[in-house]
N, C-alpha and C positions, 0 to 999 in steps of 0.2 A: 451547435457542438453541445455532448454533453456526457457526460461520468456518473454513470450512478453506484454506487457502494451497497450489496449489502452483506447478509452474513454474522452482522453482530450481536450481541445480547447478555445475559449475565451467564456467565459460569465459574464455578467452584474454581479456588486455587489448585495447581496441578493440572488445569483442563486446557481442553482444543478448542479452536473456533478456527472456520475458515471465511476469511471473508475474500467478497467478488468485485468487481470492478468492471464495467459493462460499457463500453464506449457505443456512445450512438450517434448519426451523423455525420462520422468519420471513420476513415479507415486507421486502427487502431496499429496495426502494423509497418508504420512509418513513426513511430508513436516512442520515446521514452517514457517509463513508467517509474513513478514516486510513491512509496505509500509514505504517510504523517500520520502522526498524530497529536493531539492536545489534551492536557489532563487540566483539569480545573484549577487554575491560579500560573500557570507554566507558557511557557510558550510553544508554538506549534512547532515540532521537530521532526525531522526527517529520519525515517529509519531503515527503508528496504528500496531499493532504484534497480530495475531491472532495463537492459539496452532494447531499442527494437528487434534486434535477431533472438533475444534472447539467451546470447551467450555471455554477457556480461551484468553480472547481479554485485551487489555491494549493500552493507549491512551497517548500523550501527551497533557502535560495541553492548549497547544496552540491549540488542536482541540476536545479537550474531549467536546462532547454535542452538538459537528456540522458532525463529523466526526462517519462512521458508519464504519467498517471492517467485512467482512465474506465471507464462502467460502462455494461453493458446489464441495464437493471433485467427486462426480460422473461426472462430467465436468471438472475436473482437472481446475477450476478456483477462484480464491479469488477475491473478490470484494474492492473498497471503495467508498461508498457512500460519498458526500462529499455537505452538506448544508450549506446556511448562509454565502456565500463567500464573503471573502472580499479581496482588491487590495494585503495584507499581505501575501494570500494566492498562490500568483504566484507565479511558480516555476517549474521546472521540477522536476516530480514523478516518481520515481523507485519502481518497486516492488523486492523483496527477498524472498529466501527460503533457510535453513536447514535441512539435515535431522536429526529426533532426535529419541531418545527412546523412550521420556515422552511423553504421549500425553497430558499433559498436560501444558507446560511451552513455551511460545516466550517472544522474549526479543526483545525492543528498539535500542539496540547497533549495529552498522553496523559490528563493528568485527565480530559477532557471525554468519553473514550470508555468504555464498560462492557461491550462486549462484545468478546473477543481471538479470534485464533486461535493456534495451535499454533507458527505459525512455520516457518520453510521457509531452509534455508542458501543462500545463494549466495556465492562463492568466486570469485576474479578471480586467475586466476595464469598463467603462461606456464608 
């Protein structure tokens, strides 16, 4: 079971990036997905999550209105569209997955997830 993130990089303030999270070895469609990030010298935090059906999403206040989580179960892929980026968004971004029975639930809690990707670096700087 593996998750692989991609799409990180260097972007100027105000710019946008789209991160992808591809699952391999399992069917992502029965898993809730969360996106997390960890900035230098800070704890890892949950920023967005989406239910297995895609019908429920939730966001941390720090990214609400700027970031959008989505998924394409046919492609076994989840996405994080990030707009209006600021230097405060600089961090390593991780996706995570947990198998669920309820297709309408997802959480921002790290401990609820048991499959993690390796992370992708996002740097926002001029």
